[in-house]
KOLBA-271710 format. One record per residue (C-alpha): residue in one letter; x, y, z. Coordinates in pm, 1 decimal. Layout:
SITE  code         u         v         w
SITE     A         X         Y         Z
...
//
This chain:
SITE  code         u         v         w
SITE     X    1851.8   11281.2    8474.0
SITE     X    1799.7   11580.9    8242.2
SITE     X    2099.0   11775.4    8115.3
SITE     X    2188.7   12112.8    8263.6
SITE     X    2145.9   12342.6    7964.6
SITE     X    2423.3   12589.0    8048.6
SITE     X    2675.6   12306.8    8096.8
SITE     X    2559.7   12141.7    7775.9
SITE     X    2606.7   12466.1    7584.7
SITE     X    2948.3   12538.1    7735.4
SITE     X    3063.8   12194.5    7622.5
SITE     X    2923.7   12266.0    7275.3
SITE     X    3144.5   12576.8    7261.4
SITE     X    3456.1   12384.7    7368.9
SITE     X    3385.2   12110.2    7115.6
SITE     X    3333.3   12369.5    6842.7
SITE     X    3678.0   12513.2    6918.2
SITE     X    3833.2   12165.6    6919.1
SITE     X    3676.3   12080.0    6583.4
SITE     X    3822.8   12396.7    6433.2
SITE     X    4174.4   12294.2    6533.8
SITE     X    4156.7   12464.1    6875.8
SITE     X    4079.0   12815.2    6754.2
SITE     X    3772.8   12983.8    6603.5
SITE     X    3596.5   13315.0    6563.3
SITE     X    3259.0   13395.1    6713.4
SITE     X    3074.6   13340.5    6384.8
SITE     X    3237.6   12997.8    6342.9
SITE     X    3133.6   12896.7    6695.6
SITE     X    2778.8   13015.9    6626.8
SITE     X    2763.6   12822.8    6298.5
SITE     X    2882.3   12503.3    6468.4
SITE     X    2665.0   12526.4    6782.0
SITE     X    2354.6   12706.4    6653.1
SITE     X    2360.9   12922.7    6966.3
SITE     X    2277.1   13296.2    6968.6
SITE     X    2573.4   13534.1    6983.3
SITE     X    2463.6   13668.8    7322.3
SITE     X    2457.6   13320.9    7472.9
SITE     X    2801.6   13241.2    7329.8
SITE     X    2942.1   13566.9    7472.8
SITE     X    2813.1   13480.1    7821.7
SITE     X    2953.3   13128.3    7804.7
SITE     X    3290.0   13251.7    7678.8
SITE     X    3319.0   13502.5    7963.3
SITE     X    3292.1   13219.2    8216.4
SITE     X    3526.8   12991.4    8023.1
SITE     X    3778.6   13277.2    7988.1
SITE     X    3765.1   13345.9    8361.6
SITE     X    3834.6   12978.3    8440.7
SITE     X    4117.9   12949.4    8187.3
SITE     X    3942.3   12694.9    7965.1
SITE     X    3939.5   12945.5    7678.4
SITE     X    4169.1   13233.0    7591.8
SITE     X    4124.1   13524.3    7353.3
SITE     X    4390.4   13591.3    7093.2
SITE     X    4509.5   13933.6    6979.1
SITE     X    4292.1   13907.2    6665.4
SITE     X    3987.8   13855.4    6894.9
SITE     X    3950.8   13491.1    6794.6
SITE     X    3900.3   13237.2    7071.9
SITE     X    4124.6   12939.1    7146.4
SITE     X    4124.3   12646.3    7388.5
SITE     X    4296.4   12746.6    7711.1
SITE     X    4570.7   12602.2    7926.1
SITE     X    4334.5   12482.2    8200.6
SITE     X    4228.6   12202.1    7965.2
SITE     X    4581.2   12059.7    7957.3
SITE     X    4557.7   11925.2    8312.4
SITE     X    4214.7   11771.4    8252.9
SITE     X    4318.2   11632.9    7915.0
SITE     X    4631.6   11470.7    8052.3
SITE     X    4440.8   11293.0    8329.8
SITE     X    4162.1   11184.6    8092.9
SITE     X    4413.1   11054.8    7839.2
SITE     X    4581.5   10840.4    8104.9
SITE     X    4246.1   10698.6    8213.6
SITE     X    4147.3   10616.9    7854.2
SITE     X    4479.4   10437.8    7809.0
SITE     X    4408.3   10225.2    8117.6
SITE     X    4055.2   10139.8    8002.5
SITE     X    4186.0   10045.8    7657.7
SITE     X    4434.3    9783.0    7774.8
SITE     X    4196.6    9479.9    7783.5
SITE     X    4067.8    9564.6    7435.7
SITE     X    4417.1    9606.4    7295.3
SITE     X    4533.7    9282.0    7455.4
SITE     X    4238.8    9096.2    7302.0
SITE     X    4321.4    9250.2    6965.1
SITE     X    4680.4    9122.7    6990.1
SITE     X    4542.4    8773.6    7061.8
SITE     X    4323.6    8789.8    6750.7
SITE     X    4579.6    8934.4    6511.2
SITE     X    4920.1    8841.2    6651.8
SITE     X    5027.1    9199.6    6579.7
SITE     X    5079.9    9518.1    6781.1
SITE     X    4758.0    9695.3    6883.0
SITE     X    4732.0   10071.5    6929.7
SITE     X    4484.9   10333.5    7046.2
SITE     X    4507.5   10685.6    6905.3
SITE     X    4310.0   11007.1    6947.2
SITE     X    4295.4   11341.0    6769.1
SITE     X    4449.1   11635.7    6955.3
SITE     X    4394.3   11949.7    6753.7
SITE     X    4521.0   11872.0    6404.8
SITE     X    4747.6   11584.4    6512.1
SITE     X    4696.3   11216.3    6584.3
SITE     X    4844.4   11107.3    6917.9
SITE     X    4909.5   10745.5    7020.7
SITE     X    4784.8   10705.8    7379.1
SITE     X    4802.1   10329.2    7446.1
SITE     X    4958.8   10014.9    7304.6
SITE     X    5002.0    9642.0    7359.2
SITE     X    5295.4    9504.4    7154.1
SITE     X    5292.8    9186.6    6949.5
SITE     X    5461.4    8887.3    7117.6
SITE     X    5655.3    8820.8    6795.8
SITE     X    6026.4    8890.1    6773.7
SITE     X    5980.8    9122.9    6475.5
SITE     X    5706.8    9366.3    6570.5
SITE     X    5604.2    9722.2    6502.1
SITE     X    5523.1    9988.5    6755.0
SITE     X    5442.0   10358.2    6769.3
SITE     X    5580.1   10519.9    7082.0
SITE     X    5301.1   10622.9    7319.7
SITE     X    5277.6   11001.2    7307.2
SITE     X    5399.0   11019.1    6947.7
SITE     X    5222.0   11285.2    6738.0
SITE     X    5173.3   11240.8    6362.7
SITE     X    4972.0   11410.5    6090.5
SITE     X    4653.4   11217.8    6007.8
SITE     X    4681.2   11181.2    5630.5
SITE     X    4948.6   10908.0    5626.5
SITE     X    4819.4   10671.3    5896.8
SITE     X    4528.8   10429.9    5924.2
SITE     X    4427.3   10574.0    6261.3
SITE     X    4428.4   10924.2    6114.0
SITE     X    4204.9   10817.4    5827.1
SITE     X    3966.0   10640.1    6065.6
SITE     X    3941.9   10958.6    6273.2
SITE     X    3897.5   11188.2    5971.2
SITE     X    3636.2   10964.6    5807.0
SITE     X    3377.7   11072.4    6065.7
SITE     X    3416.0   11435.9    5959.9
SITE     X    3243.0   11613.3    5667.7
SITE     X    3460.5   11665.1    5360.3
SITE     X    3463.3   12042.6    5416.4
SITE     X    3606.2   11993.9    5765.3
SITE     X    3867.4   11750.2    5634.4
SITE     X    3963.8   12004.1    5368.2
SITE     X    4006.6   12275.2    5634.1
SITE     X    4221.4   12044.6    5847.1
SITE     X    4444.2   11952.0    5552.9
SITE     X    4472.9   12316.2    5451.4
SITE     X    4618.4   12385.5    5796.6
SITE     X    4851.8   12084.3    5813.0
SITE     X    4949.0   12016.6    5453.8
SITE     X    5005.4   11661.3    5328.7
SITE     X    5381.0   11602.5    5336.5
SITE     X    5505.0   11291.6    5158.2
SITE     X    5626.7   11036.6    5414.4
SITE     X    5695.4   10758.6    5162.5
SITE     X    5636.2   10695.9    4794.0
SITE     X    5291.8   10556.4    4890.6
SITE     X    5165.4   10859.2    5084.9
SITE     X    4849.3   11026.9    4954.8
SITE     X    4947.1   11390.7    4907.7
SITE     X    4647.0   11554.1    4735.6
SITE     X    4306.2   11646.9    4875.5
SITE     X    4093.1   11474.4    4606.8
SITE     X    4287.9   11154.1    4664.4
SITE     X    4232.7   11176.1    5039.9
SITE     X    3861.1   11250.5    5006.1
SITE     X    3826.6   10946.7    4777.7
SITE     X    4016.6   10736.9    5033.1
SITE     X    3789.1   10853.2    5316.3
SITE     X    3483.2   10768.8    5106.3
SITE     X    3622.1   10415.1    5078.1
SITE     X    3682.3   10403.8    5455.3
SITE     X    3322.8   10506.0    5524.7
SITE     X    3192.6   10244.0    5281.3
SITE     X    3394.4    9947.3    5410.9
SITE     X    3412.9   10043.4    5779.4
SITE     X    3789.8   10036.7    5823.1
SITE     X    4102.5   10227.3    5716.8
SITE     X    4434.7   10101.6    5586.1
SITE     X    4787.0   10242.3    5580.4
SITE     X    4975.4   10054.9    5307.8
SITE     X    5328.3   10174.0    5374.8
SITE     X    5217.5   10537.9    5364.7
SITE     X    5382.4   10641.4    5692.8
SITE     X    5671.3   10392.1    5684.8
SITE     X    5771.1   10158.2    5401.4
SITE     X    5722.8    9791.0    5480.4
SITE     X    5464.2    9859.0    5752.9
SITE     X    5090.8    9807.8    5703.1
SITE     X    4814.8    9903.2    5946.5
SITE     X    4440.9    9849.8    5979.0
SITE     X    4224.5   10080.6    6193.3
SITE     X    3862.8   10134.7    6293.6
SITE     X    3700.8   10429.9    6464.8
SITE     X    3572.7   10423.7    6823.1
SITE     X    3246.6   10611.6    6872.2
SITE     X    3117.6   10726.9    7209.2
SITE     X    2761.8   10728.2    7077.1
SITE     X    2760.4   11049.8    6876.5
SITE     X    3106.2   11086.5    6723.8
SITE     X    3437.6   10915.1    6663.3
SITE     X    3664.7   10991.0    6958.8
SITE     X    3949.4   10742.9    6905.9
SITE     X    4081.0   10475.4    6671.3
SITE     X    4194.0   10117.9    6732.3
SITE     X    4460.5    9975.0    6502.9
SITE     X    4685.9    9678.4    6440.8
SITE     X    5024.1    9727.0    6274.4
SITE     X    5293.4    9493.4    6152.0
SITE     X    5520.8    9397.7    5864.1
SITE     X    5342.8    9438.1    5531.8
SITE     X    5358.0    9069.1    5438.9
SITE     X    5205.5    8956.2    5771.8
SITE     X    4923.4    9211.2    5766.4
SITE     X    4845.0    9126.8    5402.1
SITE     X    4817.4    8757.6    5496.0
SITE     X    4544.1    8825.2    5754.4
SITE     X    4171.1    8795.6    5687.0
SITE     X    4133.8    9173.7    5686.6
SITE     X    3755.7    9180.0    5643.6
SITE     X    3709.0    8935.1    5931.2
SITE     X    3958.9    9115.2    6153.1
SITE     X    3797.6    9451.5    6076.7
SITE     X    3460.1    9307.9    6180.4
SITE     X    3603.9    9186.8    6510.7
SITE     X    3768.8    9525.3    6562.9
SITE     X    3441.7    9710.2    6501.6
SITE     X    3275.2    9494.9    6766.8
SITE     X    3557.7    9577.1    7009.9
SITE     X    3535.5    9944.3    6921.6
SITE     X    3161.6    9938.7    6995.7
SITE     X    3227.2    9790.0    7339.8
SITE     X    3503.7   10036.4    7416.5
SITE     X    3296.2   10328.1    7288.8
SITE     X    3014.9   10228.0    7524.9
SITE     X    3266.3   10238.6    7809.8
SITE     X    3375.3   10588.9    7709.8
SITE     X    3020.8   10715.9    7657.8
SITE     X    2765.7   10859.0    7901.9
SITE     X    2642.3   10511.9    8008.6
SITE     X    2963.1   10451.8    8203.4
SITE     X    3216.0   10166.6    8223.8
SITE     X    3137.4    9837.5    8052.5
SITE     X    3267.9    9493.8    8133.9
SITE     X    3624.7    9435.9    8009.7
SITE     X    3677.2    9230.0    7696.1
SITE     X    3893.6    8924.4    7754.7
SITE     X    4191.2    8928.6    7988.2
SITE     X    4461.7    9193.8    7971.7
SITE     X    4746.5    8952.3    7902.7
SITE     X    5109.9    9042.9    7926.7
SITE     X    5209.1    9359.3    7736.8
SITE     X    5570.9    9263.4    7664.9
SITE     X    5843.6    9506.5    7567.0
SITE     X    5868.4    9754.3    7276.1
SITE     X    5995.3    9622.0    6946.1
SITE     X    6177.8    9747.6    6644.4
SITE     X    5985.3   10050.1    6520.8
SITE     X    5678.3   10111.5    6309.4
SITE     X    5340.0   10276.1    6331.9
SITE     X    4969.5   10208.3    6347.1
//
């Protein structure tokens, strides 16, 4: 079935706003979408009328409140779909598995299956963190051009969470180059001392929309076959991305297992 052009273009406008941190001027939307100004104006009028976009006092456009309801429902559905993948990841690693997405300039944890071990790490579902100090944040940023990463970091800053946190833009761009080259991201005690995490991006076909991670005590994560685990995680991410993409739901991976109860703190 062919795409409806006006719907396709309206979604391009919304995605352009999201990629600019939720707010952009007309010229920025045009640069991102390649659409003529007249077309963008017509699309924005409809989106404004439906509450999906609002116009600020400086005449810039921002994502509107009507998206909150849709986003909340979609986030809950993604969390449900992720459970079999996360459970399988816990079986493979023995550690807590997480799913995170980017909301504006923040990383948000939307689903988790805890490790069955007595000492385990977890990031509370719904927790929002800046992307520079987490493996999931790096996996999500690695899909973006350096200029876009620089704009994001200019807005958020790079506060030092621990003595290991990367706090300068050149250092982060070098780290993201490494992530792109090896296919996975690491947090080596950068968000919380003593906690290590490994993450891979989840693509829906055209872009990275989420990140899968495992997190645990530094000594246990370091003892894992990280290259092998990252390969398994990329395969899982490909399956989950296919489920999220236009082709529709895929067959679940493995059995969901028993989630267990939250543990003693940490991140992913």
